[in-house]
N, C-alpha and C positions, 0 to 999 in steps of 0.2 A: 487259893492258903495265900494267907498274911505275910510270906517270905515273900509274896510273888508280885507286892505290891508296889506298883510304880510311880514316880513323880516324876514329874515336867523338870528338868533342869533350868534354871532362870538365867535369864537372858545373862546377866553381873556373871554368876555361877561359867557359862557358853565359851565366855572368852580364854578364858585359861581351863577349861574343864577336862582335855584328854592330859594333863601335865597332872593333873590330882587324881580323878574317876573319883570320887569318894573316899579317898586313904584305900582305895580296892589294894595297888601292891604291896602296899606294908602291911595289911590284911592277910597275901599271898604268903612274902617272909618269915613271918611268926610261923609256918607252919612246915618250912625249907628247913630240914635237918641240918642248917650249917653246925660248925668248930670252928674256932679261932684259928687262923693262919692258913685256910684253904685257898690254892687258887682256885677260881670258877673263870669257869668260860661263860658267857650268856650271848646266845643266838640266837640271830636275829634282830640283832639288839636299836634297830631302831634308832632313834635321838638318846637313847640313853637315860629315858628316866628309870625305868627299872633298876638296868646297874647300877647307877645314882642313889635309887632307893639302899640296895642291899648296902652300897661303901657305905652310906650315913648311916645302917643299922647295925654295923659292926666295921669298925675303923682297920681291923684285923685284916682282913681277905682283902686278895692281890686278886682284881677282878679282869679278862680280855675280854670285852667284847669286841665283833663279828660281824656287819653285814656286806649285803650284796650292793649296796645301795651308797655312791658316794657320796653322793648329796644328805644320804642320813647320815654316813661316818662324820661329814666334816656338819655338821650340825650338833653330832653327837660330844664332837671335840669342846665344841664351842659351849657347851649347854657345860660340861666337866671341869672346863676351865671357867667357868664362872663362880662354879661352886667349891672353885680349888681343893679338888679334885684329883688331880693328877699323877699324883706319886701314888695312887694307889688301883686305878683304871686306865687299861690301852685298849683303843678302840682303832680297829683294822677292819679296812676292805677287802673282803672275801667271802665264797661262796660255799653254804654250811655245808654241801652236797659233794664239796672234796676240798678239806680242811688241811692245810698247810703244818701239820704240828704232828709230834711224834705220839708212836702208843705211848696209851695209860700215863697222862700229862696232866691231868687235872683232877683234884678231887672232889667234883661236883660242877654237874653242865644241869647250865638253867637256860627254860624259853617262856617271855613273855609273852603271849598272843600272836607269836610270829610265824606260825605255821600254816597258816592260810594264807601267807605272804609268798612262804618257799612252795605252795603249789602255784600259784598264780603265776611262778617264772620258773618252775621244773615239774611239776605237775605232780601227780600221786606216786609213780617212783622216784621223785626227788623226794617228798616226805621220807618216805621207806631208806631211803639211800642216809638220810638226815640218821636216822633211829643207829646206822647201819658204822656210821661214824661215831658217832657218840660213843657207840658204845668199847668202839676203837681208841677211843681218845681217855676213858672215865681205867683210873685206877682201880684194882676187883674193890668189891663190896662198896661202891659209891656208888652215888646216884645222880638219875638224870630226872628233874623235875619241868614241867612244863603246862603252861594254866591252856586251856581249849577251848571254846566255844562251840557243842557237839550239836549239827543239828536236832538230832533223834532227841535235845534233853533241854531246847528252850519250853521256856513255861509262857510266856505270853504270847500274844499276836505281836507284841513290839519287838520283840525276840527273835522272835520268827521270820518279821521282816528284816531285821539287819541281816540276816544268814544270810536272805536266798538273797535280799539288794545287791550286798558287793559279790555273790560270786556270778551274777546275771552282769553286773557293771566291767568286771577286771577277772572272770574265774579265781578270786579268793574266797577258795572254797574251804571251808571247815566241811569234813568227814562225820560220820558217826561215829558215838563215844567207842562201839565197837572194834572201826575200822584200825582208832588208835591202837586201842590193846592188841589185836594182830598183830601191827604192824609191833609193837614190843615182843612180843613171843617168838616173831619171826628173827628179830634181830636177838634173841636169848637174854630179853628180860625179864626181872619178873617186878611185876604190880603189888607193891604195898601198903602204894594207900590213893585215897582220892576223897577229893574235898570243895564242895559248892559254896559261890561264894556268890553275895549280889549287893549291887550301887544302890538299887531302889529307884534309880532316876532313869528316862529314858528324854529324846530331843522331840522338841516341840516340831511341826511341819515346817517352821519357817529355819528353823536349825538344821533340822532333818535335809531340807534343800543347799543348803551352805555344802552342808559335806560328799553331798552329790559331786555338788559343784566342785568344789577340790578336787572327788577325785576324778572324776571324768578329764579334768584339765592336769590334771599334775603328776595320777598315776603313768601316764606314757611316759612322763619327761624321767622321772623319779623308780622305773621298773624298765623303762623298754618293753612296756606291753600296749598290746591294742586295748581301748575301753567303749563301750557304746556312748553316744553323746544323753549328756543332762533330757534331755528333751525322749528320747529313747526311755532312760531309766523312771522320770517320772508317769510317762504312760503308763507304765508299766503298771507302776508300782503309788503311784501320787496318794492315789484315794486311799489304800489301805491307810496310809501313814496319816492321810488327815483326819481318819476316823481314832485308830490307835498309837502314833506317834510311831519313833523310829527308838527300837532300841541303844544302845554306845556302851558294850560290853557291858553291861544288866543284868546278866548273868554267867560266870567261867566257871570252870572246873578246873581243879590245880591235881595234877595225877605223879605220881611218886613212883618209880620205876627202880631197882635197883639190879646192879652189875654183881652175878654172884659166882663167876663163870673165871677159873685163868685165861 
């Protein structure tokens, strides 16, 4: 299918590619039901790229971002200060499975590709607990909007490799789409929207090696989890990456769920 055609990221693009993702974040944001003056929670905010994109999209929004990684929080705070967005954004070190906010505190909760990291640190039960926590924190008739890469929705070999690779390296695992839907139902959410997005890009084998090396060397420091070695990962996936390239958030899905109950 034409929508699944992927081109390699150029070496020039690669140096800043993750921060830009071929405008993927902005494309997703346009479909999130924002209203002016909302107080928004961004879960597993990482380095703050999605948080900052939201703030730049609508300057009336107040955003609280949280992440379990102290390193991620520090980097996000630096990035936010650099763009002079500190008046609109606050970043806190916090566990998304046990958040220190009162009930019905937020108008909207978002997550951009952070559920695999929550799985990595807290497992499947941890992801489900996050959904319960989000329900508790949302005001009635408000939305939980999260972006995922379900294992069963990958359309190209490069996309399938990405999902399998990082699950193997450090248990950063994407579930099937139906499993996320079941978790939403368990937490009493109503799924009201679902949409696919494509960057039409993938990594070259040389770029993929850099991503794997980074994960193997830095993930244990950032998240205090164990990884396999680069050699183990490349021995298992290298031949296929050489053939197909490696997906890099090449296809993602936005799910929009609503809290209908008091």
